[in-house]
C-alpha positions, 0 to 999 in steps of 0.5 A: 325572824320574829316578825315572820313567827308574828304573822305566823300567830297572828300577833301584833307587834314589830322587831327592828334593830336599835343601835345602842352606844353603852353609855347610852344604854340607861336612857334608850331603856327608859325610852323603849319603856315610855314607847310601850316596848314589850320585850328586847334582845341584847348583844355584844357589849350589853349582854353583863350590864343589861343582867346588872340593870335587871330587877328580875332573873330567870334561872339560866340568866342567874347561871350565865350572870348575863343576859341576852333577852329581856321582858318588860313587865307590866310595871316596868321592870325588866326580867333578864332571861338568856336564851344562848345556852338552849339555843347553843345547845340544841345547835350543838346536838345537830352536829355532835353526839355527847361523849362524856370524856371528852374536853372543849375550849371556849375562846373568850370570857365575856356573857356568850362564853358562860353560856357556852360553859353552861351548855358544854357542861349540861351537854356532858364534857368533862372540862372546859379550857378558857382561851383569853390573851390575858391569862388572869381574866380566863383564870378569874371566869374559870373560878366564878363559872367553877362556883355556879357549876359546883364541880360539875365540870374542870374548867381551866383558864389559859393562853391559845399556845398553853391549851392543850389539844389532846382530846380535844373535841369542840373549839367554841369562839364567843369572841366577835373575831371576824367580824365587821373589822375585828380580824381573826389574831395570828395566833390561832393558825397554830392553835387550830393546826395541832387540833385533830381533823375530828375536832369540830370549831364552832363560831358562835358568829353568824355569816351575813352572806352565804360566804363562811365567817373568817373562823370556819374559813380557817377552821376548814383550811386546816382539815376541821370541822366547822359550824357558824352560829347560824343555827344557835341564832335561831334556835335562840330566837325561837327559844326568845320568841316563847319567852315574850309571847308565851307561843311556840311557832315551829322552829322552821319559821324562824329557819326559813326566815333566816335562809331568805334573808341570806338569799338577798345578800351578796 
């Protein structure tokens, strides 16, 4: 997507993948600075660490207390940004209309969960349940985000078996469940089975093939509406490109490049 956007804007540069272990993050960031990198994205498990490492933060990253997009400034310092929030909101807007009285739930407690909570609050949801295997961790995140949102939305930390299905409009998976070797836990079957058929399951994991992610497939088998994180990925990539380059190519450039990549998959 980014290489397609660079070509569209006639900009020199390239975008590629670096596989970095958490224990080596500092070393690799220093190397990237010395090699002339001007920006980068980070994903699980680096979103919280890179936020703490950065010397400057945009409003979005400060709210989320996590970063997925970073600009390397001329003095070598890092400016942390978060495009997950806006990318999530724009993707969600393609799927549902705003409902001020509806509730939602977010599965997970990491940086992506924070972005989802902020996006849901901006979207007008009245309450969000935060689901974790560790109820104490979920409760702690609810308390932290309540401070950030200043009472804008009601947050409850809980576990799946205790989450109410009443008026549940959207379920967001912000964890890597179903990705690579991370299996979808058994409790998800019972959790989704108690939801109304109008409930939307939004999986932040995106399929790298033409097939549904395991979470989306499970939701559809329960008669629920479901979408993966492909459109969110496209939207956040567009926002990251704008952040790095101050250029704003059409979103369709990113969407077309993403779809072309899938066409080469089995």
